N, C-alpha and C positions, 0 to 999 in steps of 0.2 A: 393334693395341695388345695387348701381352701381359698376361696375367692370372696372378695367383698366389693360390692358395687357402690361407688361413691361418685357423684358428679363432680366436675371441676369446681363448681360453686361450693359444693359441700366441703371439699378438701380445703379450699381457701377459707371458708368459714371456720373450719376446725382449727386452722392455723391461727386465725385471729382470736378465737376463743381461748386457745391455749396460751398464746403470747400475752393476752391481756387479762387472763383469769386471775384468781386469787392466790395461785401458788406462790408467786413472788412476794405478794403483799404479806404473806404469813411468815416470811423469813427476813424481816428487815435487818439492815446492818446495825451493829451496836453503835457505830459512830460514822460520820461522813468520811470519805477518803481524804487522805492528806492532800495538801495544796498541790504538790507536784503530780498528783494523779488526776487533777481536774482537767488536764488537756484532753482534747478529743482523742479517743483511742483509735488505733488503726482499724481498718475495715475488718470485721469479723466474718468468718465463713458461715454459710448457711443462714444468712439473715436477709436475703433478697427474695425469698419465696421458694415454693416447692420446685420451681422449674430448675433451680440450681442444685438440687439435692442429688447425692449419689444413689446408686441402686437401680437405675433404669426405670424410675417411676413413669408409667405411661401417661400420655396426654389424654387418653380416653377416660371412661368412667368406671373401668373394672380394674381393681387392684387386688393383688394377692395379700394375704394376711401379713406376710413378711415385708411387703412394700409399705403397708400401713405402719408397721413397726419402724421402718426406715424413716418415714415422715415424722413419727412421734419422737424418735431419737434425735432428729434434727431440731425439733421443738425444744427438747431438753437442753441441747447445746446452745441454742440461741437465747434461751431464758436464763441460763446459768450465770452469765457475766453480770447482768444487772442484779439478779437475786442474791448473789454472793458478794457483790461489790469487788470483783477481781480487778486488780490493777494491771497495767500493761506487762509488768514483769512476771506476773502469775499466769497470764492468759495462755501463752503458748504451751508451757509444760502442762497446764491444766487440761487443755484441749487434747493433747497427745494421750494423756492418761485416761481421760474420760472416753475417748474413742476406743482405747484398749478395753475398758470396762464394758462398753456397749458391744464390742466385737465378741468378747467372752460371753455376754448374755445371749447374743444371737446364736453363737455356736452351741451353748448349753441348751438353749430352747430347742434347737433342732435335734440334738442328741437325745434329750429327754423325750421328745415326741416320738422319735424312732423307737426307743426302748419300750415306751408305753404302748405303741402300736403293736409291737411284737408280743408284749405281754397280753394285750387284749385278744390277739389271735389265738393264744393258748387257753384262755379262760372264757372267752366270749361265746355267744350263742352259736357261732359258726366254727368253734374250735374242733379239731379232730377228736373223735371219741376215744382214741387210744393214747392221748397225751398223758404221760405219767407225771407223778408229783415231783420227781427229780428235775425235770425240765422246767416246771413252773417255779420250783424253789430257786434254781439257778438264775432264771430270768428276773425273779423278784430281788434276789441279791444283787444282780447287775444294776437294777434301778436304784436300790438303796446305796450302793457304792458310788454310783454316778452322782446322786444328789449330795452325798457327802463331799465328793470332789468339787462339785459346783460351788457349794458353800465356801470351801477352802479357797478356791481360785478367785472367786468374786470378793471375798474378804481381803485377800492380798491386793487385788486391784484397787479397792477402796483405800487401803492403807497407803498405797503408792500415791493416790490423789491427795491424801492427807498431808503428805510431805511438802506440798506447795501451798497449803492453806494455813491460816492462823487458827488458834484454838477455837475462837468463836465461829469462824467460817466452817470448820469441821462439823460443829454442831448444826449450823444452818444447812450444810450440805445434806445431812441425813434427813432433816425435816423437808428440805427441798425435794429430795429423791422420793420420799413418801408421798408428798403432794402431787408430784408429776406422775407417779405410778397410778394414783387414783384417777387423774385426768386421762391417762392412757386407757385404762379400763373403761372409763365412761365413754370415750370417743370410739373405742372398738365396739362396745355394745351398741352404740347408736348406729355405727356403720353397718353392723350385722343386721340390726333391725331394719335398716333402710334396704339392705340387700334382699331380705325375705319378705318385705311388704309388697302387697299386690300393687300393680301400676294404677295410678289414679285414673278415674273415668274422665274421658274428654269433656272439657267444659262446653256448655251449650253456647252457641253464638248469640251475642248480644249486640245491641246498638241498632240504630235506624239506618235503613238503606239510603245512600246519598242519591 
C-alpha cells in the first residue's frame, strides 16, 4: 500500500484550494434557481472539514493514497451542490447516486491495481523464468475484460445520476467531473512530491538575546 505524507495544514490548504478553485466557476448555471429554491438549504454532509469525513482519515500527517482519494471524493461532493445549482429536491437523490459512483470507482481502482500487480509479476524483471505465454495471455485478457466492465458499470452509475438532473445540469456535471479529476491529479501529484522531498534544513537562530 502506498503512503503519502501530508501535514494537517497541507490537507486543509488542499481543501481550501479545491473548494475555491476554478472548477465550479467553469460550469456556471444557465439561469438562477427559481424563487422557491432561494431558501437556505438544509445542512449538507461533508462541508465542515476533513475531520467529519468517513474513511478513518488520521489526525497525523501520513495518509494512504486511498485516504487521500477519500478526502478528494468529499471535495467533489461538497463542490457539486453549488457548481450544479442543485435544489433541495435534487440534493438527496443526487448524493446517494454520486456516493454509489464514487464507491464503484474506489472498488474498480482497487481491482485494477490488483490485476496490474499480478500482470507485472508475470512480465516484470522479477518474473519467474518459466512463465508461459498462456498465463500472460489469460492475465492480459482479465485486465481487458475488467476495464470493459469498469466502463460499463460507471457509465450506468452516471446515467442514474442523470435521472435527477436537468438537461443542462447533465452537461455541467460532465464538465464538472473532468475539472475535478484534474484537480485530484494535481493534488495527488503535489502530495507525492511533498512525501518524497527531503526534509528542510533547520533554520538558523535569529534575533538578539534579551
